BAKOLGU-356424 format. One record per residue (C-alpha): residue in one letter; x, y, z. Coordinates in steps of 0.02 Angstrom, whole numbers. Layout:
BEGIN
+----+--------+--------+--------+
! aa !      u !      v !      w !
+----+--------+--------+--------+
!  A !      X !      Y !      Z !
...
+----+--------+--------+--------+
This chain:
BEGIN
+----+--------+--------+--------+
! aa !      u !      v !      w !
+----+--------+--------+--------+
!  M !    612 !   1194 !   -378 !
!  L !    491 !   1126 !   -503 !
!  R !    312 !   1183 !   -471 !
!  K !    229 !   1139 !   -635 !
!  K !     48 !   1088 !   -636 !
!  I !      3 !    906 !   -648 !
!  I !    -47 !    871 !   -827 !
!  A !   -204 !    771 !   -790 !
!  F !   -334 !    816 !   -661 !
!  S !   -480 !    721 !   -589 !
!  L !   -657 !    781 !   -602 !
!  F !   -654 !    784 !   -413 !
!  A !   -518 !    916 !   -414 !
!  A !   -625 !   1040 !   -509 !
!  L !   -771 !   1157 !   -472 !
!  L !   -924 !   1175 !   -580 !
!  F !  -1037 !   1326 !   -563 !
!  L !  -1214 !   1319 !   -632 !
!  A !  -1324 !   1470 !   -661 !
!  L !  -1503 !   1425 !   -621 !
!  P !  -1629 !   1554 !   -691 !
!  M !  -1777 !   1510 !   -579 !
!  S !  -1875 !   1665 !   -631 !
!  S !  -1847 !   1839 !   -698 !
!  S !  -1804 !   1898 !   -523 !
!  A !  -1704 !   1746 !   -467 !
!  Q !  -1518 !   1767 !   -434 !
!  D !  -1386 !   1647 !   -499 !
!  V !  -1347 !   1510 !   -376 !
!  A !  -1174 !   1431 !   -362 !
!  I !  -1176 !   1244 !   -333 !
!  Q !  -1027 !   1146 !   -269 !
!  T !  -1019 !    978 !   -357 !
!  A !   -857 !    914 !   -280 !
!  E !   -728 !    958 !   -149 !
!  P !   -612 !   1093 !   -220 !
!  F !   -431 !   1044 !   -236 !
!  A !   -278 !   1115 !   -323 !
!  A !   -140 !    997 !   -379 !
!  K !     44 !   1021 !   -413 !
!  V !    209 !    929 !   -428 !
!  V !    321 !    956 !   -277 !
!  L !    471 !    856 !   -337 !
!  T !    527 !    748 !   -484 !
!  G !    676 !    635 !   -515 !
!  L !    647 !    507 !   -377 !
!  E !    708 !    331 !   -421 !
!  S !    558 !    219 !   -392 !
!  P !    497 !    295 !   -227 !
!  W !    417 !    164 !   -117 !
!  S !    378 !    226 !     58 !
!  M !    342 !    398 !    133 !
!  I !    321 !    454 !    313 !
!  W !    324 !    616 !    412 !
!  G !    496 !    646 !    484 !
!  P !    559 !    778 !    605 !
!  G !    532 !    963 !    570 !
!  G !    381 !    937 !    459 !
!  K !    487 !    855 !    323 !
!  L !    443 !    701 !    221 !
!  W !    558 !    549 !    225 !
!  I !    549 !    444 !     67 !
!  T !    633 !    281 !     18 !
!  E !    690 !    255 !   -162 !
!  R !    674 !     71 !   -203 !
!  Q !    792 !     70 !   -352 !
!  G !    891 !    222 !   -298 !
!  K !    933 !    131 !   -135 !
!  R !    919 !    296 !    -42 !
!  V !    821 !    375 !     99 !
!  V !    790 !    558 !     59 !
!  Q !    717 !    702 !    158 !
!  V !    602 !    821 !     64 !
!  D !    534 !    989 !    117 !
!  P !    351 !    985 !     59 !
!  A !    347 !   1175 !     51 !
!  D !    477 !   1193 !    -87 !
!  G !    531 !   1017 !   -139 !
!  K !    708 !   1038 !    -74 !
!  K !    788 !    866 !    -57 !
!  S !    935 !    796 !     42 !
!  V !   1002 !    619 !     55 !
!  L !    995 !    539 !    228 !
!  L !   1062 !    367 !    182 !
!  E !   1123 !    259 !     38 !
!  V !   1101 !     71 !     61 !
!  A !   1239 !     -6 !    -42 !
!  D !   1195 !   -189 !     -9 !
!  A !   1012 !   -176 !    -63 !
!  K !    976 !   -293 !   -208 !
!  I !    867 !   -203 !   -335 !
!  G !    754 !   -271 !   -473 !
!  P !    626 !   -204 !   -596 !
!  Q !    469 !   -221 !   -488 !
!  H !    475 !   -266 !   -303 !
!  E !    658 !   -280 !   -254 !
!  G !    764 !   -148 !   -169 !
!  L !    742 !    -27 !    -25 !
!  L !    561 !    -37 !     33 !
!  G !    472 !     25 !    190 !
!  L !    533 !    129 !    336 !
!  A !    468 !    172 !    509 !
!  L !    527 !    283 !    650 !
!  A !    534 !    213 !    826 !
!  P !    393 !    270 !    942 !
!  D !    527 !    355 !   1050 !
!  F !    616 !    428 !    898 !
!  D !    624 !    602 !    978 !
!  K !    740 !    529 !   1111 !
!  S !    819 !    377 !   1028 !
!  G !    834 !    434 !    848 !
!  L !    804 !    253 !    793 !
!  V !    742 !    217 !    617 !
!  Y !    695 !     49 !    540 !
!  L !    710 !     -1 !    357 !
!  N !    680 !   -161 !    260 !
!  Y !    756 !   -213 !     95 !
!  T !    806 !   -360 !    -13 !
!  Y !    986 !   -419 !    -17 !
!  L !   1097 !   -560 !    -77 !
!  D !   1176 !   -693 !     33 !
!  G !   1291 !   -774 !    -94 !
!  E !   1173 !   -817 !   -237 !
!  K !   1018 !   -821 !   -127 !
!  E !    901 !   -672 !   -124 !
!  L !    832 !   -630 !     48 !
!  H !    739 !   -492 !    141 !
!  K !    786 !   -409 !    306 !
!  V !    744 !   -273 !    431 !
!  V !    884 !   -157 !    485 !
!  R !    890 !    -26 !    623 !
!  Y !    982 !    140 !    601 !
!  K !   1016 !    292 !    709 !
!  Y !    979 !    469 !    650 !
!  D !   1113 !    601 !    675 !
!  S !   1013 !    763 !    673 !
!  A !   1168 !    873 !    670 !
!  A !   1239 !    786 !    516 !
!  G !   1069 !    751 !    438 !
!  K !   1118 !    569 !    408 !
!  L !   1068 !    392 !    456 !
!  G !   1205 !    275 !    517 !
!  E !   1253 !    135 !    637 !
!  P !   1157 !     -3 !    546 !
!  S !   1109 !   -157 !    646 !
!  D !   1017 !   -308 !    573 !
!  I !    868 !   -357 !    680 !
!  L !    780 !   -487 !    571 !
!  T !    865 !   -573 !    424 !
!  G !    843 !   -724 !    311 !
!  I !    664 !   -691 !    255 !
!  P !    637 !   -765 !     81 !
!  A !    634 !   -640 !    -63 !
!  G !    611 !   -647 !   -250 !
!  S !    562 !   -554 !   -406 !
!  D !    377 !   -530 !   -364 !
!  H !    254 !   -493 !   -222 !
!  Q !    378 !   -432 !    -92 !
!  G !    258 !   -337 !     20 !
!  G !    378 !   -228 !    117 !
!  R !    271 !   -104 !    216 !
!  L !    339 !    -70 !    391 !
!  V !    244 !     13 !    536 !
!  F !    252 !     25 !    725 !
!  G !     93 !    -11 !    822 !
!  P !     28 !     77 !    977 !
!  D !     89 !    -79 !   1069 !
!  G !    269 !    -32 !   1029 !
!  M !    290 !   -182 !    914 !
!  L !    353 !   -175 !    735 !
!  Y !    246 !   -248 !    594 !
!  L !    310 !   -300 !    422 !
!  S !    201 !   -352 !    274 !
!  K !    274 !   -495 !    174 !
!  G !    207 !   -558 !      7 !
!  E !    211 !   -737 !    -56 !
!  L !    336 !   -697 !   -195 !
!  G !    210 !   -721 !   -336 !
!  H !    220 !   -910 !   -326 !
!  N !     90 !  -1008 !   -425 !
!  Q !     71 !   -874 !   -559 !
!  G !    160 !   -807 !   -713 !
!  A !    346 !   -843 !   -721 !
!  N !    337 !   -918 !   -545 !
!  R !    185 !  -1027 !   -580 !
!  C !    276 !  -1192 !   -549 !
!  L !    332 !  -1140 !   -374 !
!  K !    219 !  -1193 !   -231 !
!  N !    124 !  -1053 !   -146 !
!  E !    159 !  -1059 !     41 !
!  A !     49 !   -919 !    107 !
!  Q !    -45 !  -1051 !    209 !
!  R !    110 !  -1140 !    275 !
!  L !    155 !  -1101 !    456 !
!  P !    326 !  -1116 !    539 !
!  T !    369 !  -1273 !    634 !
!  E !    449 !  -1275 !    806 !
!  A !    610 !  -1338 !    729 !
!  E !    613 !  -1196 !    603 !
!  V !    587 !  -1065 !    739 !
!  K !    730 !  -1138 !    843 !
!  A !    843 !  -1140 !    690 !
!  S !    795 !   -960 !    640 !
!  D !    730 !  -1033 !    477 !
!  R !    615 !   -901 !    401 !
!  S !    562 !  -1001 !    248 !
!  A !    379 !  -1005 !    303 !
!  Y !    370 !   -816 !    326 !
!  V !    301 !   -781 !    151 !
!  G !    121 !   -722 !    131 !
!  K !    118 !   -659 !    311 !
!  I !    110 !   -505 !    421 !
!  L !    257 !   -518 !    541 !
!  R !    260 !   -444 !    716 !
!  M !    422 !   -417 !    810 !
!  K !    497 !   -326 !    958 !
!  P !    606 !   -175 !    914 !
!  D !    758 !   -287 !    932 !
!  G !    686 !   -413 !    808 !
!  S !    642 !   -548 !    934 !
!  I !    473 !   -637 !    947 !
!  P !    349 !   -550 !   1064 !
!  D !    283 !   -656 !   1207 !
!  D !    102 !   -620 !   1158 !
!  N !    117 !   -667 !    975 !
!  P !    -16 !   -794 !    921 !
!  V !     15 !   -980 !    940 !
!  L !    -25 !  -1058 !    770 !
!  N !    -23 !  -1247 !    748 !
!  G !     55 !  -1255 !    920 !
!  V !    200 !  -1141 !    872 !
!  K !    239 !   -960 !    916 !
!  S !    342 !   -865 !    788 !
!  H !    350 !   -691 !    710 !
!  V !    190 !   -731 !    614 !
!  F !     46 !   -616 !    663 !
!  T !    -74 !   -657 !    519 !
!  Y !    -61 !   -769 !    367 !
!  G !   -144 !   -813 !    202 !
!  H !    -91 !   -653 !    112 !
!  R !    -49 !   -625 !    -71 !
!  N !     41 !   -458 !    -89 !
!  P !      3 !   -347 !     60 !
!  Q !     78 !   -176 !     20 !
!  G !    -16 !    -64 !    142 !
!  L !    -24 !    -59 !    332 !
!  K !   -104 !     75 !    442 !
!  W !   -153 !     84 !    626 !
!  I !   -323 !    169 !    648 !
!  N !   -410 !    187 !    815 !
!  G !   -304 !     49 !    892 !
!  Q !   -338 !    -71 !    747 !
!  L !   -223 !   -127 !    608 !
!  F !   -290 !   -114 !    431 !
!  G !   -205 !   -179 !    275 !
!  V !   -229 !   -182 !     87 !
!  E !   -169 !   -319 !    -28 !
!  Q !   -175 !   -355 !   -212 !
!  G !   -287 !   -493 !   -275 !
!  P !   -266 !   -601 !   -431 !
!  S !   -384 !   -548 !   -572 !
!  T !   -520 !   -497 !   -448 !
!  D !   -539 !   -462 !   -263 !
!  D !   -408 !   -339 !   -205 !
!  E !   -439 !   -328 !    -19 !
!  L !   -454 !   -203 !    123 !
!  N !   -431 !   -305 !    282 !
!  L !   -444 !   -279 !    469 !
!  L !   -295 !   -378 !    532 !
!  V !   -316 !   -472 !    695 !
!  S !   -192 !   -581 !    788 !
!  G !   -191 !   -759 !    721 !
!  G !   -308 !   -719 !    577 !
!  N !   -304 !   -820 !    416 !
!  Y !   -348 !   -715 !    263 !
!  G !   -372 !   -861 !    146 !
!  W !   -247 !   -843 !      5 !
!  P !   -222 !   -938 !   -108 !
!  L !   -378 !  -1042 !    -73 !
!  I !   -491 !   -890 !    -58 !
!  A !   -483 !   -721 !   -143 !
!  G !   -603 !   -597 !    -63 !
!  Y !   -755 !   -689 !      3 !
!  P !   -783 !   -879 !      1 !
!  D !   -919 !   -861 !   -130 !
!  D !   -867 !   -974 !   -276 !
!  Q !   -878 !   -828 !   -396 !
!  A !   -748 !   -786 !   -529 !
!  Y !   -597 !   -846 !   -429 !
!  A !   -550 !  -1029 !   -403 !
!  F !   -382 !  -1095 !   -343 !
!  I !   -277 !  -1199 !   -461 !
!  D !   -116 !  -1276 !   -395 !
!  W !      4 !  -1256 !   -540 !
!  S !    148 !  -1332 !   -440 !
!  A !     55 !  -1499 !   -444 !
!  V !     40 !  -1500 !   -633 !
!  A !    144 !  -1633 !   -721 !
!  D !    282 !  -1551 !   -825 !
!  C !    223 !  -1381 !   -765 !
!  S !    368 !  -1288 !   -846 !
!  K !    314 !  -1351 !  -1017 !
!  V !    138 !  -1280 !  -1003 !
!  P !    124 !  -1112 !  -1095 !
!  G !    130 !   -966 !   -974 !
!  D !    -29 !   -891 !  -1046 !
!  A !   -131 !  -1049 !  -1016 !
!  Y !   -276 !  -1003 !   -901 !
!  L !   -318 !  -1181 !   -851 !
!  P !   -175 !  -1306 !   -840 !
!  P !   -209 !  -1482 !   -902 !
!  D !   -256 !  -1622 !   -783 !
!  Q !   -271 !  -1508 !   -632 !
!  P !   -446 !  -1463 !   -568 !
!  S !   -487 !  -1298 !   -487 !
!  V !   -535 !  -1293 !   -303 !
!  K !   -695 !  -1206 !   -250 !
!  E !   -678 !  -1077 !   -113 !
!  T !   -821 !  -1149 !    -12 !
!  S !   -735 !  -1320 !     -5 !
!  W !   -608 !  -1247 !    116 !
!  D !   -670 !  -1227 !    294 !
!  R !   -560 !  -1140 !    422 !
!  K !   -622 !  -1070 !    585 !
!  D !   -486 !   -936 !    587 !
!  F !   -531 !   -866 !    415 !
!  K !   -564 !   -678 !    413 !
!  E !   -668 !   -598 !    276 !
!  P !   -612 !   -433 !    201 !
!  V !   -689 !   -266 !    250 !
!  R !   -705 !   -224 !     65 !
!  T !   -654 !   -297 !   -103 !
!  F !   -604 !   -214 !   -266 !
!  F !   -694 !   -301 !   -349 !
!  T !   -790 !   -465 !   -333 !
!  M !   -854 !   -527 !   -501 !
!  P !   -981 !   -665 !   -543 !
!  S !   -943 !   -836 !   -612 !
!  G !   -923 !   -832 !   -800 !
!  Y !   -854 !   -655 !   -799 !
!  S !   -747 !   -626 !   -955 !
!  F !   -574 !   -556 !   -920 !
!  A !   -534 !   -537 !  -1104 !
!  D !   -553 !   -364 !  -1180 !
!  P !   -470 !   -332 !  -1348 !
!  K !   -436 !   -149 !  -1310 !
!  F !   -306 !   -198 !  -1180 !
!  G !   -205 !   -308 !  -1299 !
!  A !    -47 !   -381 !  -1223 !
!  L !    -81 !   -285 !  -1061 !
!  A !   -243 !   -379 !  -1030 !
!  Y !   -221 !   -380 !   -841 !
!  L !   -246 !   -192 !   -837 !
!  G !   -428 !   -223 !   -883 !
!  W !   -459 !   -348 !   -744 !
!  A !   -576 !   -306 !   -599 !
!  T !   -441 !   -242 !   -481 !
!  I !   -359 !    -78 !   -433 !
!  A !   -187 !   -142 !   -374 !
!  P !   -190 !    -58 !   -202 !
!  S !    -18 !     -3 !   -144 !
!  S !    -47 !     89 !     21 !
!  L !   -178 !    163 !    134 !
!  D !   -195 !    310 !    253 !
!  Y !   -332 !    374 !    368 !
!  Y !   -425 !    538 !    353 !
!  P !   -473 !    588 !    532 !
!  A !   -649 !    614 !    596 !
!  D !   -611 !    796 !    638 !
!  G !   -525 !    840 !    474 !
!  P !   -570 !   1002 !    382 !
!  I !   -637 !    909 !    228 !
!  E !   -807 !    859 !    293 !
!  A !   -846 !    730 !    157 !
!  W !   -682 !    641 !    192 !
!  R !   -699 !    623 !    380 !
!  N !   -673 !    450 !    456 !
!  S !   -619 !    374 !    290 !
!  I !   -481 !    260 !    230 !
!  I !   -387 !    325 !     78 !
!  I !   -313 !    190 !    -36 !
!  S !   -187 !    222 !   -175 !
!  S !   -199 !    127 !   -340 !
!  L !    -55 !     78 !   -452 !
!  K !   -139 !     29 !   -614 !
!  N !   -278 !    159 !   -608 !
!  G !   -175 !    308 !   -546 !
!  A !   -309 !    361 !   -423 !
!  L !   -358 !    369 !   -240 !
!  Y !   -508 !    274 !   -173 !
!  R !   -596 !    341 !    -19 !
!  V !   -684 !    212 !     90 !
!  P !   -800 !    287 !    223 !
!  L !   -797 !    194 !    389 !
!  S !   -929 !    156 !    519 !
!  G !   -931 !    247 !    686 !
!  D !   -836 !    106 !    771 !
!  V !   -704 !    113 !    632 !
!  K !   -721 !    -72 !    594 !
!  Q !   -831 !    -82 !    439 !
!  A !   -843 !      1 !    269 !
!  Q !   -998 !    108 !    257 !
!  G !  -1071 !    190 !    102 !
!  D !  -1003 !    213 !    -72 !
!  V !   -820 !    206 !   -119 !
!  V !   -769 !    368 !   -207 !
!  K !   -629 !    384 !   -335 !
!  Y !   -519 !    540 !   -337 !
!  F !   -376 !    621 !   -432 !
!  H !   -358 !    505 !   -581 !
!  T !   -199 !    543 !   -677 !
!  A !    -93 !    438 !   -793 !
!  N !     24 !    384 !   -653 !
!  R !     54 !    236 !   -538 !
!  Y !     17 !    295 !   -361 !
!  R !    138 !    206 !   -245 !
!  Q !     90 !    283 !    -77 !
!  V !    -34 !    410 !     -9 !
!  L !     -3 !    515 !    148 !
!  V !   -119 !    642 !    230 !
!  S !    -41 !    800 !    301 !
!  P !    -55 !    831 !    489 !
!  D !   -177 !    976 !    462 !
!  G !   -286 !    870 !    347 !
!  R !   -281 !    996 !    204 !
!  S !   -153 !    914 !     90 !
!  I !   -147 !    739 !     16 !
!  Y !     28 !    685 !    -39 !
!  V !     62 !    548 !   -166 !
!  I !    224 !    471 !   -230 !
!  T !    224 !    392 !   -404 !
!  D !    317 !    246 !   -479 !
!  S !    456 !    282 !   -603 !
!  T !    404 !    145 !   -724 !
!  G !    265 !     19 !   -752 !
!  N !    105 !    -13 !   -845 !
!  L !    -52 !     86 !   -807 !
!  L !   -215 !    156 !   -875 !
!  D !   -213 !    331 !   -947 !
!  E !   -345 !    467 !   -926 !
!  N !   -454 !    380 !  -1055 !
!  G !   -443 !    211 !   -970 !
!  L !   -327 !    140 !  -1104 !
!  P !   -166 !     44 !  -1068 !
!  T !      0 !    135 !  -1078 !
!  Q !    179 !    118 !  -1019 !
!  T !    204 !    306 !  -1011 !
!  S !    176 !    395 !   -845 !
!  R !    137 !    581 !   -844 !
!  N !    237 !    613 !   -686 !
!  P !    359 !    469 !   -658 !
!  G !    458 !    463 !   -496 !
!  S !    371 !    615 !   -424 !
!  L !    298 !    686 !   -265 !
!  L !    125 !    759 !   -298 !
!  V !     11 !    857 !   -182 !
!  F !   -176 !    886 !   -191 !
!  E !   -219 !   1037 !    -84 !
!  Y !   -392 !   1069 !    -15 !
!  K !   -450 !   1247 !    -49 !
!  G !   -610 !   1249 !     53 !
!  W !   -776 !   1319 !     -5 !
!  C !   -842 !   1495 !      9 !
!  F !   -983 !   1601 !    -62 !
!  S !   -895 !   1766 !    -32 !
!  N !   -723 !   1841 !    -56 !
!  S !   -699 !   1872 !    129 !
!  C !   -688 !   1691 !    187 !
!  D !   -536 !   1636 !    285 !
!  F !   -470 !   1468 !    228 !
!  S !   -329 !   1457 !    355 !
!  A !   -314 !   1279 !    420 !
!  S !   -430 !   1265 !    568 !
!  R !   -332 !   1119 !    638 !
!  A !   -159 !   1191 !    608 !
!  A !   -141 !   1263 !    782 !
!  K !   -174 !   1096 !    867 !
!  A !    -97 !    982 !    735 !
!  S !     86 !    939 !    744 !
!  V !    198 !    816 !    653 !
!  V !    245 !    676 !    771 !
!  P !    379 !    577 !    679 !
!  G !    344 !    394 !    659 !
!  R !    196 !    388 !    779 !
!  P !     53 !    271 !    732 !
!  T !   -126 !    329 !    739 !
!  S !   -198 !    255 !    898 !
+----+--------+--------+--------+
């Protein structure tokens, strides 16, 4: 199995030793300038991997968005086997296909596994959640059963992350399909629209875009879901753009979502919360972002797609919108001032790669008792366009960002998901097979160094002598619990 070294390494994955001649009798002193990691490629040849979780037996389970497969990978040697092929998944170049997966909280007994993917109903593209059963003897997933169907889908901003909470409920992130921008700029953005009573009774999911959905394991609406505009539905939170990461930490649900040209967000998701999109990006501060409703523009389809301001349609200031249920982000990447120039000639036709965003695609939690001291009690966010991980230290109550954000492991890749090993000594990353990104020099490219791969960054500890024991201190008490959320 391929074990070649990753071509590009981050400064944070290296050690620098400095000799400091203090006096003629002084000894050389070794100084650690960063946490020591080694990096390698575990596996290549994945077809647009999207989601990754710990499965039974210490194996990784990975979905392939375009490959329409669920595969099991041994992280020790990269050996791969196919658990499932989803024939009816509708694939596309960016956000369509087989997306997130989650194991039931009682997986050890039930063997139940949940997937979500896009599909066609006639000519209509939709999104659904399907339950499967794992046959451990055969090493296969089977017995599919639809539990939630008819969610709108499209060519952009699908969301698609799937997690169980400590409450036993299943959560699905759903994007707003990229409406009101680019090729979809003439379509109305409905991230703020909530389901009506009539729609809920008719199982009409058309208002489920730009939301975090919460459901029972059978797909039904939980009794304690929030009542919004007098209606209870699957909607848990709303006002989202493209939420691609969900993680339970200390009994709280965190999410990351991609902003427009500024203001990617790390959010603490609370029941009934409104996260502002498309009227607010980041904070309601009237800085670089202002909402423009392209769908209201006369002859919208005739306006050039690269027009920044459509004719005869004013922008809407963020502070003009006042909602009591609005929730500010925990952190943004990044909020820029009014008048900020988004044009940089060095990015050419890929100008968006130079915008003040990181394109967050997932998040994981590094525990407070992990062996890497500097990483303890931190959220780790993966970036698509920058090919890096961003570590966000948290406060003691695990509710606020605290201190500087630190960037790690920059390579010329698109990082689709990050996953911390149970012993806290390895950081796993899956990479996109295609897409635009920034290379090691911060320049735009369409060539990934390690497309469709599983990478691992292994912590090597720190020692001033050759006799140190770097065996994982937590290994004895750490175990892989398939599909279990962090409580």
